[in-house]
C-alpha positions in Angstrom: 107.7 99.5 123.5 107.4 100.0 119.8 109.8 98.4 117.3 109.7 97.7 113.6 110.6 94.7 111.4 109.6 92.9 108.3 107.8 89.6 107.7 109.7 86.8 106.0 108.1 83.4 105.5 105.4 84.3 108.1 108.0 85.2 110.8 108.6 88.8 112.0 112.2 89.8 111.7 112.8 92.8 114.0 115.2 95.6 113.3 118.8 95.1 114.3 119.4 95.7 118.0 115.8 94.9 119.2 115.7 92.1 121.7 112.5 90.7 123.2 112.3 88.2 126.1 111.2 84.7 125.1 107.5 84.3 125.7 106.8 88.0 125.5 103.3 88.8 124.3 103.2 91.1 121.3 100.7 92.7 119.1 101.6 93.1 115.4 100.2 96.0 113.4 100.8 95.9 109.6 101.5 99.2 107.9 99.5 100.0 104.8 101.5 99.1 101.8 101.3 101.6 99.0 100.1 100.1 95.7 102.3 100.8 92.7 100.7 101.1 89.2 102.3 99.3 86.3 103.3 102.7 84.9 105.0 103.7 88.1 106.8 100.4 88.2 108.0 100.9 84.6 109.3 104.4 85.5 111.2 103.1 88.5 112.8 100.3 86.4 113.8 102.8 83.8 115.3 105.0 86.4 117.3 102.1 87.9 118.6 101.3 84.4 119.8 104.9 84.0 121.4 104.9 87.4 123.3 101.7 86.7 124.5 103.0 83.3 125.6 106.2 85.0 127.5 104.2 87.6 129.2 102.1 84.9 130.3 105.3 83.2 131.9 106.5 86.4 133.5 103.1 87.4 137.2 103.4 87.9 137.3 107.2 87.3 138.2 109.9 89.7 135.4 112.5 89.3 135.1 116.1 90.4 131.7 116.7 92.0 131.5 120.0 90.1 131.9 118.2 86.8 129.0 115.8 87.7 126.8 118.8 88.5 127.7 120.4 85.1 127.1 117.2 83.3 123.7 116.6 85.0 122.7 120.2 84.3 123.6 119.7 80.6 121.4 116.6 80.4 118.5 118.5 82.0 118.9 121.4 79.6 119.0 118.9 76.7 115.6 117.6 77.8 114.0 121.1 78.1 
């Protein structure tokens, strides 16, 4: 049986719905964590900031999906 989880305070928390019998012997294999450069981290933070600002602009508005596509396209064309 294979199951996934995360480690929190040196305890493995299994995905929801996974149940193991008390006393079951297990082997834990850690997945390789991808290292993120400081530049990539800065890019991600900038993207999150843009996403939050976009969400705030839309808060409380009824938006047509087509309008969003046109607006996004306009922003991309402005960058080109």
